[in-house]
N, C-alpha and C positions, 0 to 999 in steps of 0.2 A: 504494500500500499504506500502510495506516495504521500508524504507529508507536505502540506502547504506552508506551515510555519511551526514554531516551537511552542505555540500556545497550549497544546495538549499537555506538554511536559510541565509547563509553568502553572497550569490551572488545576490539573488533576490532583485530588487530595492524596492519593496513595503515593504518587510520584513525588509530590511535595514532601511528604513524610520521609521518603527515602533520602531525598537531598538533605533534609534537616539532620537525619541520623548520620549521613556521610559527613556533613559539616562538623557535627558534634564529635564524631570519631576522629576527624582530622585535628580538631582543637585539642582533644585529650591526648592524642598521639604526640602532638607538638609539645604539650605540657610535660608529658612523660619523658620526651627526649630532652627537654630543658632540665627536668629534675634529675635525669640520669647524668647529664653533663655536669650539673652542680654537685651531684654526689661524687662523681669522679674527681672533680676539683677539690672537694672537701677531703676526700680520702688522700689525695696527693699532699694536701696541706697537713693532714694529720700525720701521715708518714714522715713528713719533713720535721714536724714539731715534736713527735714522740721520741725521736732518737735522743739519747743522753750524751752523745758525743758526735764530733764531726767525722763523717764517713769519707775518707779519702780514697779516691780511685785514680788509676793511671790517667793522666790528662791527655785529651786529644788536642794537642797544641803544637805549633811549630816553634822550635827552640833553636837558636843559633848563637854561637860564641865567636868572638873576635880576638884572635891571638894577640894582635898588636894594634889596638884601636888608636886613632889619632887622639891627641890630648883633648879631654872634655867629652869624648865619646864613650858609650857604655861598652863593657866587656862581654855582655850577653844581652839577648833580647828574645822575647816570646810574645805571644798574642796579647797579653795584658800587662807586661812588665818590661822595663829595662833594668839591667843589673850592672853596677859599677863598683870596682875596688878603688877606694880612695887611696891616695898616694901613701899615706902612713901605713896602710895594710900591705901594700905591694912590696914593702921591705921586710915584712914579717916572715919568719923562717918557713911558715907553712904555705906562703903565697908568693915567694920571690922567684918562682919558676913558672914559665908560661903554662906548662902542662898542669901544674897544680891549680892555677887560677881557672883554666878552661874546665877542668873536671868539677871544681867547686861551683862555678857559675852554672854549669849545665844541671848539676844535681839540685842546686838551690832553686832554679827556675822551674824545674819539674815539680818539686815539692810545692812551690808557691802557686803554680797553676792548678794543682790538685786542690789546694786550700781555697783558692779563688772559686772553683766550681762548687765546692761544698758550701761556702758562704753564700754564693748566689742562690743555691737551692733553698737556703734558710730564709734569706731576705726577700727574694723574688725581684730584686733590682741590683744593678751594678754600676760602677762608675763609667762614664763615657770615655774618659781619658786613660791612657796608660799610666801605670804607677811606676815611678822611678825609685828603685831601691839603691841606696848608697851604703856600702859596707865599710866601716872604719875599724881601726885598731882601738883608738880612743875617739869618743865623740863628746864634744863639749867638755873636754878635759877628763873624761872618766869612762868607765866600762859598764855603768849600771843605768844609763838613761838612753832610751830609744824614743823617737817621736815621729809623728806623721804630720806634715804640713800640707794644707790645701789652699791654693792661691786662687783668687777670684777677680773678676772684672765686671764692669757694667756695660750693658748694651741696650739699645732701643728696639723694642719689638712691638709693632702695632701701636706706637705712641707711648708704650709703657717702658719704664726703666726696669731692666731685668738683671739680676746678679747671676753669674755663671762661674762654675769652677773651671779654671784654665789649666791647672797643673797640680799633680799630687806627688809628693816626695816623701819617702820613708827613709829615715836614717837610723842605722843600727851599729852600735859597736859589736864586734864579733861575739863577745860573751853573751849579749842579749839576743842576737840573731839565732844562737843555738838553742834558745828556749822556745818550744812550741807555743807555750801560752802567750809569750810576748808577741810572736808573729800573729797569732789570732787577734790579740788586743789591738795591735797597730793596723791590721787589715780591716778590722771593724771600723776604725776611724776612717780609713780610706773609702769604705762604702758609705758610711752614714754622715760624713762631714758635708755632703751635698745639701744637707738640711740646715746647716748653720745653727746647730743646737747650742744652748748654754753649756758651759764646760761641765757642770755637774752631771747633766744627762748624757752628754757625749762620753764621759769617762765611765759613768755608771753602766751603760749598755756595753761598753767595751770590756769592762771587768766581768759583766754577766757572761759574755761569750767566752772569755778567757777562763772563767771558773767553771761554768756549767756545761760547756761544750769541749773545752780543751783540758778539763780536769786539773787546772792550775789553781792552787789554794794560796796564792801570794797575798790576796786581799780577802780574808774570810769575812762572811756576813756577821753583823751584830745580831744578837738574839732579840733585842728589843729596841725599836726606834726611839721611843720616849726616854728611856733610861740612858741612852747613849747620845742624846742630843747635845750639841755644842752651839753656842751663840756668841755673837760679837758684843761690844759694849753697848750697842743699840738694841740688843735683844733679837737680832736677825740671825737666822741659820748661817753657820760659817761656810755652807756650800755656795751661798750667794756671793757673787763677786769673785769667784775662783777663776784665776787666770791661767790655769793649766800648768804645764811644765815650766813655763817662764815666770811663774809667780814665786819670787824669792822672798816675799814678805812673810810668808808662813814658815814655821819651823817644820822639821821632819815629822814630828809627832802629829801636827795638824794636817799635813799633807797625807800622811798614811790614813788618818781618820777620815779625811774627805773621800778617798777612794773607797774605803770600806762602807761609809755611810751612804754614798751615792749608789753603790752596788746594792745595798740593802733596800733602799727605796725602790729601785728599778725592779729588783727581784720580787719584792712584796706586791707591787702592782700587777706584775705578771702572774703571781700566784692568785690574786684576788679576781682578776678579769680574764684569765685564760692564757695559754701559751701563744695565741695569735694576737694578743692585745697590741703589741708594738707593730705588728704587720698591719693591723687596722689603722693605727695612728699614722703610719707612713702612707697608706692609701688615701686617707683623708687629707693629708698635706698635699698629696700629688693631685687631688681633685681640683684645688683652687690655686695651687702654686704661689700662695702668698709669701711663703718663705723666700722665694726668689726676688721679691719686691722690697724686702726689708733692707735697711741700711745697717750693716753689722749683723751680729748674731741675734737669735730669738731671745726674748726675755722668758723668765719662768712662767709668767702669766700667759704668754703666747702659747707655750708648750702645754700648759695645763688646759687651755681652751680645747686643744685637740685630744688630750687625755680624756677629758669629760665627754666629748662626743663619742670617742671609742668605747668608753665604759658605759655610756648610757645614763650617767648621773653626774652631778656636780662634784668635782674633786677639789674645788678650791678649799673647802673646810679641812680636807685631809692635809693639804699643804700648809694651811694657816696653823693647824695644830703643831706642825713641825717647824713653826716660826719662819716660814718663807715670806718674803716680801711679795705677796701675790694678791691679785684682785680678779674679780669676774670680768671677763671680756666677752663682748658680742662681736660678730663679724664686722659690724659697722665701726666699732672702736678700732679694730685692726686696720681697716681701710683708711680711717682718718689718720691714724698714726703713719701709715705708708705715705699718704698725701703730704703730711708735714715733712717727712724725710725727703721726699722727692724735691720739694722746694729748696731744702738745704743743699742737696746734691747739685741742683742746677746753678746755685749761687757760687759753687766752688770753681776756682780758676782752672 
């Protein structure tokens, strides 16, 4: 039978029901597919977070060494790093031969590429720039300090002033480079410094990775945050205003306390709000990219704004109880702060 048009199919009640059931079936199938995809994603995240240590595997990376690099050029390079022996190490008994430097550079880059992959699996993001590792015999006059410096610049994007990381440099004395916990600590900085965190949070999360994933107990947690609180003469938590490695105003005892107390806070929040708490924080920050528009590092209030969103409750009272100089912020407050800072940047010569 020849059909003149499709009105039979559009008007017949039985056929209409068939189309409705088909449509419903497609919707449910689509929902089921989305749910399945979400479940797979959640399982990958769970697998990532449930591990109690960094799982290192042989890296799939290109590694090259340069036996006689020109002055200022690295001795080795891989997908995510360059590796340089500073001059004071090249006269060290273990590294004064080309073959010794080549072998060490290759093995170090292999290890660091494996560590990079493991960290990427945990954080879900990575630096855009290569990380420049510089290995010293003595660094800053000693053998017990390693640091990671992230350098930034400003650019204009769609009329907005944006801050971007331009270079990442890790400096290790040989004695510290041989410590797996120190490598994890410094690589955490290389990953998370893109957010321009206040020092206490930057160091706290680095010690968390060092302690709970690399099993390094250099900075043990305190059993109680209230009983171990320390404040300055104004009654403000001594973590506020921490200048990091370059802060020579504090004595060794205060510096050690700062690392331990910052780690204890970061670990406690993770225990309260789940192993994916900081991943949620990072995702929220990446949704609006406000940290890129800030002049300088985030304030504690800025960070707590995102903590509260990730936790689903106001965390300002938690930090006020610990004597932080913190206040409630709304997004509008942050935008106004950024506008004020933009005017200051434009005035600079």
